[in-house]
C-alpha positions in Angstrom: -5.3 2.2 13.8 -2.1 2.9 15.6 0.5 3.0 12.8 1.4 6.4 11.5 1.5 5.1 8.0 -0.3 2.3 6.2 2.6 0.3 4.8 2.3 -0.6 1.3 0.5 -0.9 0.1 -0.7 0.3 3.7 1.5 0.2 1.0 1.2 -2.1 -2.2 -0.2 -2.4 1.3 -3.2 -2.0 1.0 -3.5 -0.6 -2.4 -5.2 -2.8 -4.9 -6.2 -6.2 -6.1 -8.0 -5.6 -9.3 -8.7 -7.2 -12.6 -8.4 -5.8 -16.0 -9.8 -3.9 -18.9 -6.4 -3.9 -20.6 -3.0 -5.7 -20.5 -0.7 -2.8 -19.5 0.0 -4.4 -16.1 0.5 -8.1 -15.2 -0.2 -7.4 -11.5 -2.4 -4.3 -11.2 -4.7 -3.7 -14.1 -8.0 -2.0 -13.4 -11.7 -2.2 -14.0 -14.1 0.4 -12.7 -16.2 -1.0 -9.8 -13.7 -3.7 -8.9 -13.3 -4.1 -5.1 -10.9 -5.6 -2.6 -10.7 -5.8 1.1 -7.5 -6.1 3.2 -7.8 -7.0 6.9 -4.9 -6.2 9.3 -4.3 -8.2 12.4 -2.4 -7.1 15.4 -1.4 -8.8 18.7 -2.8 -12.3 19.2 -4.1 -12.2 15.6 -7.0 -9.9 16.6 -8.5 -7.7 13.9 -6.9 -4.2 14.1 -8.4 -2.6 11.0 -10.1 -3.2 7.7 -9.5 -1.4 4.5 -12.0 -1.6 1.6 -10.8 -0.5 -1.9 -12.7 0.4 -5.0 -11.7 1.5 -8.5 -13.9 4.5 -9.0 -12.5 5.8 -12.3 -10.2 4.6 -15.1 -9.0 6.9 -17.9 -6.3 7.1 -20.5 -3.7 9.9 -20.3 -0.7 10.3 -22.6 -0.6 6.7 -23.5 -0.9 5.5 -19.9 -3.9 4.2 -18.0 -4.7 5.9 -14.7 -7.0 4.4 -12.1 -8.4 6.3 -9.1 -8.6 4.2 -6.0 -10.9 5.0 -3.1 -10.1 3.5 0.3 -12.3 3.2 3.4 -10.6 2.5 6.7 -12.7 0.9 9.4 -11.8 -0.3 12.9 -12.3 -3.8 14.3 -16.0 -3.0 14.9 -16.5 -2.0 11.2 -16.9 1.7 12.2 -15.5 4.0 9.6 -12.3 5.8 10.7 -11.4 7.7 7.5 -11.3 7.6 3.8 -9.0 8.8 1.0 -8.3 8.4 -2.7 -5.2 8.3 -4.8 -4.1 7.3 -8.4 -2.2 4.4 -9.8 -0.6 4.9 -13.2 -0.2 1.9 -15.5 2.3 1.9 -18.3 3.4 -0.9 -20.6 6.2 -1.7 -18.2 4.2 -1.9 -15.0 2.6 0.4 -12.5 3.5 3.5 -10.4 1.5 4.0 -7.2 1.1 7.6 -6.0 3.4 8.3 -3.1 0.5 10.0 -1.4 -1.0 6.6 -0.8 1.6 6.1 1.9 0.1 9.0 4.0 -2.4 7.8 6.5 -5.7 9.5 6.0 -6.1 9.9 9.8 -3.1 12.2 9.7 -4.5 14.1 6.8 -7.6 14.8 8.9 -5.5 15.7 11.9 -3.7 18.3 10.0 -6.8 19.7 8.2 -6.6 23.4 7.9 -2.8 23.5 8.4 -0.3 24.3 5.8 0.9 20.9 4.6 3.5 20.1 1.9 3.8 16.5 0.7 6.5 15.2 -1.7 8.0 11.8 -2.5 8.8 9.1 -4.9 6.2 6.7 -6.3 6.1 3.0 -5.6 7.1 1.1 -8.7 6.1 -2.5 -9.6 7.3 -3.7 -13.0 5.6 -6.4 -15.0 8.7 -8.6 -15.4 9.3 -9.7 -11.7 11.9 -12.4 -11.3 13.5 -13.9 -8.2 16.6 -11.9 -7.2 15.4 -8.7 -8.8 16.1 -5.4 -7.0 13.2 -2.9 -7.1 13.3 0.9 -6.8 13.1 2.6 -3.4 10.1 4.8 -2.5 9.7 7.6 0.0 7.3 10.2 1.4 8.1 13.6 3.0 5.5 15.6 4.9 6.1 19.2 6.2 3.4 20.7 8.4 3.2 24.3 9.6 1.5 24.1 13.0 1.0 27.8 13.7 4.6 28.8 13.4 6.0 25.4 14.6 7.2 23.2 11.8 6.9 19.4 12.0 8.6 17.1 9.5 7.8 13.4 8.8 9.8 11.1 6.6 9.0 7.6 5.5 11.3 5.4 3.4 11.0 2.0 1.7 14.4 0.8 0.8 16.2 -2.4 -0.3 13.1 -3.7 -2.1 13.8 -7.1 -3.7 12.0 -10.2 -5.0 13.2 -13.1 -2.8 11.1 -16.0 -3.9 7.8 -17.6 -5.1 5.2 -19.2 -2.7 1.6 -20.4 -2.6 -0.5 -18.4 -0.1 -4.0 -19.2 1.1 -6.2 -16.4 2.5 -10.0 -16.1 3.1 -10.3 -14.9 -0.5 -8.6 -18.1 -2.0 -5.3 -19.7 -2.8 -2.8 -17.7 -4.9 0.6 -18.3 -6.4 2.8 -15.3 -5.4 6.0 -13.5 -5.8 7.5 -12.6 -2.4 8.9 -9.1 -2.0 10.9 -7.8 1.1 12.0 -4.3 2.0 13.3 -2.2 4.9 11.3 0.7 6.4 12.3 3.9 8.2 9.9 6.4 9.8 11.2 9.6 11.3 9.1 12.1 13.2 11.5 13.3 15.9 12.7 9.8 16.6 13.8 7.4 13.9 11.9 4.1 13.8 13.2 1.3 11.6 11.6 -2.0 10.6 11.0 -4.3 7.6 8.1 -5.8 5.7 7.3 -8.8 3.4 4.6 -8.9 0.8 3.1 -11.7 -1.3 1.9 -10.4 -4.7 -0.1 -12.5 -7.2 -0.5 -12.1 -10.9 -4.0 -10.7 -11.9 -4.8 -10.1 -8.2 -2.2 -8.0 -6.5 -1.4 -8.0 -2.8 -2.7 -11.1 -0.9 -0.6 -11.0 2.2 1.8 -8.7 4.1 3.8 -9.0 7.3 5.4 -6.0 9.2 8.4 -6.4 11.5 10.2 -4.3 14.1 14.0 -3.8 14.1 14.4 -7.0 16.0 12.6 -9.0 13.4 9.4 -9.6 15.4 6.1 -9.6 13.6 4.1 -6.5 14.7 1.2 -6.9 12.3 -0.1 -9.0 9.4 -2.5 -8.3 6.6 -4.6 -10.7 4.4 -6.8 -10.3 1.4 -10.2 -11.2 2.8 -12.5 -10.4 -0.2 -12.1 -9.7 -3.9 -14.5 -8.9 -6.7 -13.7 -8.3 -10.4 
């Protein structure tokens, strides 16, 4: 996987498509054992990576529901690259996805043993999506002490908005979706800007995503390739 970050999730990217034990979230309720698979395609629509997700634990906390999500990232040959886990908090208004989910597990392994400080703002997806709605920004900051040399990384998702409704067909089925667009900025020495578009379906979650460079050219696409409740 060549991207430094899995855009939501790498982002809504890649975060979840799960069915429910409760009605706290229209889009991302959770049931332990639920699974989903997101396949990402690069140049010439060749498979670049596969991410398998599973809800491993669901618990109540202060009136909210918190699901722990385990993700396994494999290459085009289905060889495991890395794995990670993070939390999604469900309130009566929607969900908040832990900003740590934006941090590529490959980088976590690369910085293993180094002093690392991670901060940021969670990704918010409300229940009441409507066309034209503006959504909150999200961001991630990583500071790494590499033996006296400090390295900083910043990732920002901005100008998130609901731009329409469309029907989308993937290997997992056909879904009615809200379409969300946002701008991206990744800074690690140089500042790299881009954009992304996501298709989110009620009761399922992310079913499609496209990532674009600053010139508007598609650099990768992701599809929901399997889903089990």
